[in-house]
C-alpha positions as CSV (number, residue, x, y, z in Angstrom):
1,X,14.8,-8.5,-9.7
2,X,17.5,-11.2,-9.6
3,X,17.3,-12.8,-6.1
4,X,20.4,-14.9,-6.7
5,X,22.6,-11.8,-6.1
6,X,20.7,-10.6,-3.1
7,X,22.2,-11.2,0.3
8,X,19.8,-11.3,3.3
9,X,20.8,-11.1,6.9
10,X,18.4,-13.0,9.1
11,X,18.5,-12.5,12.8
12,X,16.3,-14.4,15.3
13,X,17.1,-15.9,18.7
14,X,14.7,-18.8,18.1
15,X,16.9,-21.4,16.5
16,X,14.0,-23.2,14.8
17,X,12.7,-20.1,13.2
18,X,16.2,-19.0,12.1
19,X,16.9,-22.3,10.5
20,X,13.5,-22.5,8.8
21,X,13.9,-19.0,7.4
22,X,17.4,-19.6,6.3
23,X,16.5,-22.8,4.5
24,X,13.4,-21.2,2.8
25,X,15.2,-18.1,1.7
26,X,18.1,-20.1,0.4
27,X,15.8,-22.3,-1.6
28,X,14.2,-19.1,-3.0
29,X,17.6,-18.1,-4.4
30,X,18.8,-15.7,-1.7
31,X,22.2,-15.8,-0.2
32,X,21.5,-16.0,3.6
33,X,23.6,-14.9,6.5
34,X,22.1,-16.2,9.8
35,X,22.6,-14.7,13.2
36,X,21.3,-16.0,16.5
37,X,21.8,-12.8,18.4
38,X,21.8,-9.1,17.9
39,X,25.5,-8.7,18.5
40,X,26.2,-11.4,15.9
41,X,23.9,-9.7,13.5
42,X,25.6,-6.4,13.9
43,X,29.0,-8.0,13.3
44,X,27.8,-9.9,10.2
45,X,26.1,-6.8,8.8
46,X,29.4,-4.8,9.1
47,X,31.5,-7.6,7.6
48,X,29.1,-9.2,5.0
49,X,27.3,-6.1,3.7
50,X,23.9,-7.6,3.1
51,X,21.3,-6.1,0.8
52,X,18.6,-6.4,3.4
53,X,18.2,-7.5,7.0
54,X,15.2,-9.5,8.3
55,X,15.3,-8.9,12.1
56,X,13.4,-10.3,15.1
57,X,12.3,-7.4,17.1
58,X,12.8,-8.9,20.6
59,X,16.1,-10.5,21.2
60,X,17.8,-11.0,24.5
61,X,21.1,-9.2,23.9
62,X,20.1,-6.2,21.7
63,X,16.6,-4.9,21.2
64,X,15.7,-5.4,17.5
65,X,14.9,-1.7,17.0
66,X,18.2,-0.6,18.5
67,X,20.0,-3.3,16.4
68,X,18.3,-1.9,13.2
69,X,19.3,1.6,14.0
70,X,22.9,0.5,14.6
71,X,23.0,-1.5,11.4
72,X,21.4,1.4,9.4
73,X,23.9,3.9,11.0
74,X,27.0,1.7,10.5
75,X,26.2,0.4,7.0
76,X,22.9,1.8,5.7
77,X,21.4,-1.7,5.3
78,X,17.6,-1.6,4.9
79,X,15.6,-3.8,7.2
80,X,12.3,-5.5,7.8
81,X,11.1,-6.8,11.2
82,X,9.6,-10.2,11.9
83,X,8.0,-10.1,15.3
84,X,5.9,-12.3,17.5
85,X,4.2,-9.2,18.8
86,X,1.2,-7.7,17.1
87,X,1.7,-4.5,19.0
88,X,0.8,-1.0,17.6
89,X,3.5,0.7,19.8
90,X,6.2,-1.6,18.5
91,X,5.1,-1.2,14.9
92,X,5.1,2.6,15.3
93,X,8.7,2.4,16.8
94,X,9.7,0.2,13.8
95,X,8.4,2.7,11.3
96,X,10.1,5.6,13.1
97,X,13.4,3.6,13.0
98,X,13.0,3.3,9.2
99,X,11.7,-0.3,8.8
100,X,10.6,-1.2,5.3
101,X,8.2,-3.7,6.7
102,X,6.8,-5.3,9.9
103,X,5.6,-8.9,9.8
104,X,3.9,-10.7,12.6
105,X,4.9,-14.4,13.3
106,X,3.8,-16.9,12.2
107,X,4.1,-15.9,8.6
108,X,4.1,-18.3,5.6
109,X,7.3,-18.4,3.6
110,X,5.5,-17.0,0.5
111,X,4.3,-14.0,2.5
112,X,7.8,-13.4,3.8
113,X,9.3,-13.7,0.3
114,X,6.7,-11.2,-1.1
115,X,7.5,-8.8,1.8
116,X,11.2,-9.1,1.1
117,X,10.8,-8.5,-2.6
118,X,8.8,-5.4,-1.9
119,X,11.3,-4.2,0.6
120,X,14.3,-4.8,-1.7
121,X,12.6,-2.9,-4.5
122,X,11.8,0.0,-2.1
123,X,15.4,0.0,-0.8
124,X,16.7,0.3,-4.4
125,X,14.3,3.2,-5.0
126,X,15.5,4.9,-1.8
127,X,19.2,4.3,-2.8
128,X,18.5,5.8,-6.2
129,X,16.9,8.9,-4.6
130,X,19.8,9.3,-2.2
131,X,22.2,9.1,-5.2
132,X,20.2,11.7,-7.1
133,X,20.1,14.0,-4.0
134,X,23.9,13.8,-3.7
135,X,24.3,14.6,-7.4
136,X,22.0,17.6,-7.0
137,X,23.9,18.8,-4.0
138,X,27.2,18.6,-5.9
139,X,25.6,20.4,-8.9
140,X,24.3,23.2,-6.6
141,X,27.7,23.5,-4.9
142,X,29.3,23.7,-8.3
143,X,26.8,26.3,-9.5
144,X,27.3,28.4,-6.3
145,X,31.1,28.5,-6.8
146,X,30.8,29.4,-10.4
147,X,28.3,32.1,-9.7
148,X,30.6,33.5,-7.0
149,X,33.5,33.5,-9.4
150,X,31.4,35.3,-12.1
151,X,30.5,37.9,-9.5
152,X,34.1,38.4,-8.7
153,X,34.9,38.9,-12.4
154,X,32.0,41.3,-12.8
155,X,33.2,43.4,-9.9
156,X,36.8,43.4,-10.9
157,X,36.2,44.2,-14.6
158,X,33.0,46.2,-14.3
159,X,31.2,43.9,-16.7
160,X,27.7,42.3,-17.0
161,X,26.9,38.9,-15.7
162,X,27.0,37.4,-19.2
163,X,30.4,39.0,-19.9
164,X,31.7,37.8,-16.5
165,X,30.7,34.2,-17.3
166,X,32.2,34.5,-20.8
167,X,35.5,35.6,-19.3
168,X,35.5,32.8,-16.8
169,X,34.8,30.3,-19.6
170,X,37.6,31.8,-21.8
171,X,40.1,31.7,-18.8
172,X,39.2,28.0,-18.1
173,X,39.6,27.1,-21.8
174,X,42.9,29.0,-22.0
175,X,44.3,27.4,-18.9
176,X,42.8,24.0,-19.8
177,X,40.9,23.8,-16.5
178,X,37.4,22.7,-15.7
179,X,35.1,25.7,-15.2
180,X,34.5,24.7,-11.6
181,X,38.1,24.2,-10.7
182,X,39.1,27.7,-12.1
183,X,36.1,29.2,-10.3
184,X,37.2,27.6,-7.0
185,X,40.7,29.0,-7.5
186,X,39.4,32.5,-8.2
187,X,37.1,32.4,-5.1
188,X,40.0,31.2,-2.9
189,X,42.3,33.9,-4.2
190,X,39.6,36.5,-3.6
191,X,39.1,35.3,0.0
192,X,42.8,35.5,0.9
193,X,43.6,38.5,3.0
194,X,45.9,41.0,1.3
């Protein structure tokens, strides 16, 4: 994984921690966007489109979990929490919010870098799965519309399923249309009231 291209949003209300993290991540090859408040982090997430957000869980203006949910909802940026609280309840809420990690301060920079590499790899896997899911949904929708058009041709012409499909294919070829486009047209025509 090439870290030089990865943009990390770091949000922490503790200025020393924020500067230390920003410096360490920058030296490790990440492009760092630093925010001292939840509101600033939300604005930067929307404008800068980071690859990952490393968020303090307890900030004065916006709770870290609420911030993560807003970031995820607005821009689908994956996130990891860095918290001073070793609290089972907070960790559970973080997991429920979709966190890819929960680190308890203080953490060494190597431990944080390792957690970020794992989270970035996991985020890429999740993005790939979402993309495949969208492709499958489109394929299923296409298959449904084609199957419906074949059914219309079967009914109208009193032919078998195979013959209905062959007629649809011939029509699409003759009209120089994609099979799905012709199928959609046939279904729309069949649904129009007489």
